[in-house]
C-alpha positions as CSV (number, residue, x, y, z in Angstrom):
1,M,-9.3,12.5,-10.6
2,K,-10.3,10.8,-13.8
3,K,-7.3,9.2,-15.4
4,L,-7.0,6.0,-17.2
5,L,-3.9,4.3,-18.5
6,L,-4.7,3.0,-21.9
7,L,-2.3,0.6,-23.6
8,A,-2.6,0.3,-27.4
9,L,-0.8,-2.4,-29.4
10,T,-0.4,-1.9,-33.1
11,S,0.9,-4.2,-35.8
12,A,2.6,-3.2,-39.1
13,M,1.5,-6.3,-40.9
14,V,-2.1,-7.4,-41.4
15,M,-1.1,-11.1,-41.5
16,T,0.7,-10.8,-38.2
17,M,-2.4,-9.2,-36.6
18,A,-4.7,-11.9,-37.9
19,S,-2.4,-14.6,-36.6
20,C,-2.2,-13.0,-33.2
21,T,-6.0,-12.5,-33.0
22,K,-6.5,-16.2,-33.9
23,G,-3.9,-17.2,-31.2
24,E,-5.5,-15.0,-28.6
25,S,-8.9,-16.4,-29.3
26,A,-7.7,-19.9,-29.0
27,T,-6.0,-19.1,-25.7
28,S,-9.2,-17.4,-24.4
29,E,-11.3,-20.3,-25.4
30,T,-9.0,-22.7,-23.6
31,K,-9.0,-20.6,-20.4
32,D,-12.8,-20.2,-20.5
33,S,-13.2,-24.0,-21.0
34,A,-10.9,-24.8,-18.1
35,Q,-12.7,-22.3,-15.8
36,A,-16.1,-23.7,-16.8
37,S,-14.9,-27.2,-15.8
38,V,-13.8,-26.3,-12.3
39,A,-16.7,-23.8,-11.8
40,A,-19.1,-26.7,-12.3
41,N,-17.8,-28.1,-9.1
42,G,-17.7,-24.8,-7.3
43,E,-13.9,-24.7,-7.6
44,W,-11.7,-22.4,-9.5
45,A,-8.0,-22.0,-10.4
46,P,-6.2,-19.7,-12.8
47,T,-4.9,-21.1,-16.1
48,D,-2.9,-18.0,-17.1
49,T,-0.7,-15.3,-15.7
50,V,-2.1,-13.3,-12.8
51,R,-1.6,-9.5,-12.8
52,M,-1.1,-7.8,-9.4
53,I,-1.5,-4.0,-9.5
54,V,0.7,-2.0,-7.1
55,S,-0.4,1.6,-7.1
56,Y,3.1,2.9,-6.4
57,K,6.5,2.9,-8.2
58,A,9.0,0.1,-8.2
59,G,11.2,0.2,-5.1
60,S,8.4,1.6,-2.9
61,G,7.5,-0.1,0.4
62,T,4.4,-1.6,-1.2
63,D,6.3,-2.8,-4.2
64,T,8.9,-4.5,-2.0
65,T,6.4,-6.3,0.1
66,A,4.3,-7.3,-3.0
67,R,7.4,-8.8,-4.7
68,V,8.4,-10.8,-1.6
69,L,4.9,-12.3,-1.3
70,S,4.4,-12.9,-5.0
71,E,7.6,-14.9,-5.2
72,Y,6.2,-17.5,-2.7
73,A,2.6,-17.2,-3.7
74,M,3.2,-18.4,-7.3
75,E,3.7,-22.0,-6.1
76,N,0.3,-21.9,-4.3
77,I,-1.4,-20.1,-7.2
78,G,0.0,-22.3,-9.8
79,Q,0.7,-19.5,-12.3
80,T,3.1,-16.6,-12.7
81,V,2.2,-13.5,-10.8
82,V,3.3,-10.3,-12.5
83,I,3.6,-7.0,-10.5
84,D,2.2,-4.1,-12.5
85,N,3.3,-0.7,-11.1
86,L,0.7,1.9,-11.9
87,E,1.9,4.9,-9.8
88,G,0.4,8.4,-9.6
89,G,-2.4,10.4,-8.1
90,S,-1.6,9.2,-4.6
91,G,-2.5,5.7,-5.7
92,S,-5.6,6.6,-7.6
93,I,-4.2,5.7,-11.0
94,G,-3.7,2.1,-10.0
95,W,-6.9,1.8,-8.0
96,T,-8.9,3.2,-10.8
97,A,-7.4,0.6,-13.2
98,L,-8.1,-2.2,-10.6
99,A,-11.7,-1.1,-10.1
100,Q,-12.3,-1.2,-13.8
101,A,-10.6,-4.5,-14.4
102,D,-12.6,-7.6,-15.4
103,P,-13.6,-9.6,-12.3
104,D,-12.3,-12.8,-13.7
105,G,-9.6,-13.6,-11.2
106,Y,-6.7,-12.5,-13.4
107,T,-6.3,-9.0,-12.0
108,L,-5.8,-8.4,-8.3
109,G,-4.2,-5.5,-6.5
110,F,-2.9,-4.1,-3.2
111,A,-5.2,-1.6,-1.4
112,N,-3.1,0.6,0.9
113,L,-4.9,1.6,4.1
114,P,-5.7,4.2,5.0
115,T,-4.8,6.0,1.8
116,I,-7.3,4.3,-0.5
117,C,-10.1,5.3,2.0
118,S,-8.7,8.8,2.3
119,N,-8.7,9.2,-1.5
120,I,-12.3,8.2,-1.6
121,V,-13.3,10.6,1.1
122,N,-11.5,13.4,-0.6
123,E,-12.8,12.4,-4.1
124,L,-9.4,11.8,-5.6
125,G,-10.5,8.8,-7.7
126,D,-13.4,7.4,-9.7
127,Y,-13.9,4.5,-7.3
128,T,-15.6,3.7,-4.0
129,M,-15.1,1.1,-1.3
130,D,-17.8,-1.0,-3.0
131,D,-15.7,-1.3,-6.1
132,F,-13.3,-3.8,-4.4
133,V,-13.8,-7.3,-3.0
134,P,-11.5,-8.1,-0.1
135,I,-9.4,-11.3,-0.3
136,C,-6.9,-11.0,2.6
137,N,-4.6,-8.7,4.5
138,H,-0.9,-9.0,3.9
139,V,0.9,-6.6,6.2
140,S,0.2,-4.1,9.0
141,E,3.1,-1.7,9.6
142,T,3.6,0.8,12.3
143,A,4.4,4.4,11.4
144,V,7.4,6.3,12.6
145,V,8.8,9.8,12.6
146,L,12.0,10.0,10.6
147,V,14.8,12.6,10.0
148,A,18.0,12.2,8.0
149,A,20.9,10.5,9.7
150,D,22.8,13.7,10.0
151,S,19.9,15.9,11.1
152,E,20.3,18.4,13.9
153,F,17.3,16.8,15.6
154,N,18.3,13.9,17.8
155,T,15.0,13.6,19.7
156,L,11.4,14.2,18.8
157,Q,11.2,16.7,21.6
158,D,14.0,18.7,19.8
159,L,12.1,18.7,16.6
160,V,8.8,19.7,18.2
161,A,10.4,22.5,20.3
162,Y,12.0,23.9,17.1
163,A,8.7,23.6,15.2
164,Q,6.8,25.4,17.9
165,A,9.3,28.2,18.1
166,N,9.4,28.5,14.3
167,P,5.9,28.0,13.0
168,G,5.7,26.8,9.4
169,K,9.5,26.7,9.0
170,L,9.9,22.9,9.1
171,K,9.2,21.0,5.9
172,A,7.9,17.5,5.7
173,S,7.8,15.2,2.7
174,T,4.7,13.1,2.2
175,N,3.6,10.3,-0.2
176,G,0.8,12.5,-1.5
177,T,-1.7,15.0,-0.2
178,K,-3.8,13.4,2.6
179,S,-2.1,10.1,1.9
180,S,-1.0,7.7,4.7
181,N,2.2,9.5,5.6
182,H,0.7,12.9,5.3
183,I,-2.0,11.8,7.8
184,G,0.7,10.6,10.1
185,A,2.5,14.0,10.0
186,Q,-0.9,15.7,10.7
187,L,-1.5,13.4,13.7
188,L,1.9,14.4,15.1
189,S,1.6,18.2,14.4
190,S,-2.0,18.4,15.7
191,S,-1.2,16.5,19.0
192,A,2.1,18.4,19.4
193,N,0.6,21.8,18.5
194,F,3.0,23.0,15.8
195,K,2.7,24.1,12.2
196,Y,4.8,22.8,9.3
197,K,4.9,22.9,5.5
198,F,4.2,19.7,3.7
199,I,5.5,18.8,0.3
200,P,3.8,15.9,-1.5
201,Y,5.8,13.5,-3.6
202,G,4.7,10.8,-6.0
203,G,5.0,8.0,-3.4
204,T,7.0,6.9,-0.3
205,A,10.2,6.1,-2.3
206,D,10.4,9.7,-3.6
207,Q,9.3,11.1,-0.3
208,L,12.1,9.4,1.6
209,L,14.7,10.2,-1.1
210,A,13.8,13.9,-0.6
211,L,14.4,13.4,3.2
212,R,17.8,11.8,2.6
213,Q,18.7,14.5,0.2
214,H,17.9,17.2,2.8
215,E,15.0,18.7,0.7
216,V,12.9,18.5,3.8
217,D,13.4,18.2,7.6
218,F,11.3,15.2,8.6
219,S,8.9,12.5,7.3
220,V,6.5,10.0,8.6
221,A,6.8,6.5,7.0
222,K,6.4,2.8,7.8
223,I,9.2,0.5,9.0
224,A,9.5,-1.5,5.8
225,D,9.7,1.7,3.7
226,F,13.3,2.3,4.8
227,A,14.5,-1.2,5.3
228,S,17.1,-0.9,2.6
229,F,18.7,2.3,3.9
230,K,18.3,2.2,7.7
231,S,21.7,3.9,8.2
232,E,20.6,7.0,6.3
233,V,17.8,7.9,8.7
234,K,17.1,8.3,12.4
235,I,13.8,7.3,14.0
236,L,12.6,9.8,16.6
237,G,9.2,8.4,17.5
238,I,6.8,5.4,17.1
239,F,3.1,5.6,16.5
240,N,2.2,2.8,18.9
241,P,1.0,2.6,22.5
242,E,4.1,0.6,23.5
243,R,7.7,0.5,22.2
244,I,8.3,-2.0,19.5
245,A,10.7,-4.9,19.5
246,E,12.5,-3.7,16.4
247,Y,13.5,-0.4,17.9
248,P,13.2,-0.7,21.7
249,E,15.2,2.4,22.3
250,V,12.8,4.6,20.4
251,P,10.0,6.3,22.4
252,T,6.4,6.2,21.5
253,L,4.6,9.4,20.7
254,G,2.3,8.8,23.5
255,E,5.0,8.6,26.2
256,L,6.2,12.0,25.0
257,G,2.7,13.5,25.4
258,Y,1.7,13.4,21.7
259,Y,-0.7,11.1,19.7
260,D,-1.1,8.0,21.9
261,Q,-2.9,5.5,19.5
262,W,-1.5,3.1,17.0
263,Y,-1.2,4.5,13.5
264,G,0.3,2.9,10.5
265,S,-0.6,1.2,7.2
266,A,-2.2,-2.1,6.2
267,R,-1.9,-3.5,2.8
268,C,-4.8,-5.7,1.7
269,I,-5.1,-7.8,-1.4
270,V,-8.4,-7.1,-3.2
271,A,-10.2,-7.9,-6.5
272,P,-12.6,-5.9,-8.6
273,K,-16.2,-5.8,-7.7
274,G,-18.2,-8.8,-9.0
275,T,-15.4,-11.3,-8.6
276,P,-17.1,-14.6,-7.8
277,A,-16.9,-16.1,-4.3
278,N,-15.1,-19.2,-5.5
279,I,-12.3,-17.1,-7.0
280,V,-12.0,-15.1,-3.8
281,K,-11.8,-18.3,-1.8
282,F,-9.1,-19.7,-4.0
283,Y,-6.8,-16.7,-3.5
284,E,-7.7,-16.4,0.2
285,N,-6.3,-19.9,0.7
286,A,-3.4,-19.5,-1.7
287,F,-2.1,-16.4,0.0
288,K,-2.7,-17.8,3.5
289,N,-0.5,-20.8,2.6
290,A,2.1,-18.6,1.1
291,M,2.3,-16.4,4.2
292,E,2.7,-19.5,6.4
293,D,5.6,-20.8,4.4
294,P,8.8,-20.8,6.6
295,Q,10.8,-19.7,3.6
296,Y,8.5,-16.8,2.9
297,L,8.6,-15.8,6.6
298,A,12.4,-15.8,6.6
299,A,12.4,-13.6,3.5
300,A,9.8,-11.3,4.9
301,E,11.7,-10.8,8.1
302,K,14.9,-10.0,6.1
303,A,12.9,-7.3,4.2
304,S,11.3,-5.9,7.4
305,V,7.9,-7.0,6.2
306,T,5.4,-7.3,9.1
307,T,3.1,-10.1,7.9
308,N,-0.4,-9.9,9.3
309,Y,-2.7,-12.4,7.5
310,L,-6.4,-11.7,7.8
311,D,-9.0,-13.7,6.0
312,A,-11.6,-12.1,3.7
313,A,-14.1,-11.4,6.4
314,D,-11.6,-9.8,8.8
315,T,-10.1,-7.8,5.9
316,E,-13.6,-6.5,5.0
317,A,-14.0,-5.3,8.7
318,L,-10.5,-3.7,8.5
319,L,-11.5,-1.8,5.3
320,K,-14.6,-0.5,6.9
321,S,-12.9,0.5,10.1
322,Q,-10.2,2.4,8.2
323,Y,-12.9,4.2,6.1
324,T,-14.5,5.3,9.4
325,F,-11.1,6.5,10.7
326,C,-10.8,8.6,7.6
327,T,-14.3,10.1,7.8
328,D,-14.0,10.8,11.5
329,T,-10.5,11.2,12.9
330,V,-8.7,12.3,9.7
331,A,-11.5,14.7,8.6
332,S,-11.2,16.4,12.0
333,L,-7.5,17.2,11.6
334,D,-6.3,20.7,10.9
335,W,-5.5,20.5,7.2
336,D,-4.5,24.2,7.0
337,D,-1.0,23.3,8.2
């Protein structure tokens, strides 16, 4: 998918345009001068607003976690962090913009795993894994199987039994074709041997709205995705080898005889290819300090954000492992469902 979001600013008055150009030039020179000063010592710090691209709409799980973190990261970064929601194309709109951004430390973004890897494998964007430089991991969230609160299905066995008896009748909403939650639904259906009809939406927020409005029968999502409307959904199963503390009464898929490995989503903070090492190090430390802040941790817990800080090296390993997961496990799934 080759889409770019182009922003054009026009001015009705020539004098105003000239004035703005002069002001922007002065600001740019000041920023470059400040960067050159710290770069001489191998250090770096931003001197202007930092843009953080979220490839999903406002109100999505990624957007929620990004805003919780950015609020506390600004103190450590020393500048305002602005969330820029560039949704569409199963995340490809935002990730294309991030890959093409200047590697100057003023544009960062969230890379959602495994979706960003799956998009690359399925050629849904004009970017590759090499177009991004890892900074750190923010969250790792376990996936769950959801139905609406008033659904006729009270257990995962009930849903599977109905699906097996009525092939292709059940509908599931996803956050995009072959995106993270679609992959989760495929892991369930493949291991439980049933067919269903998937309906892709623009992102997880729309996907779960469709579930609550009874447009579909079930969904796979992550725990933070429905933190603001827990009473409107029922959790039937957990993609984890063991039951989790947040929902100890909910069985794992494995104990019911289905997919028995952990599955979920990680959200990494990355920069465009070519970003210097001293800039990466600055943000690696800034986000680490933010994620260790007791006030942040309290806010994250309230928002059901599962913080899992990993440094740049471990995040790089995570990105590689998720890409392998997509080329091997995900590619082997029956996508004809």
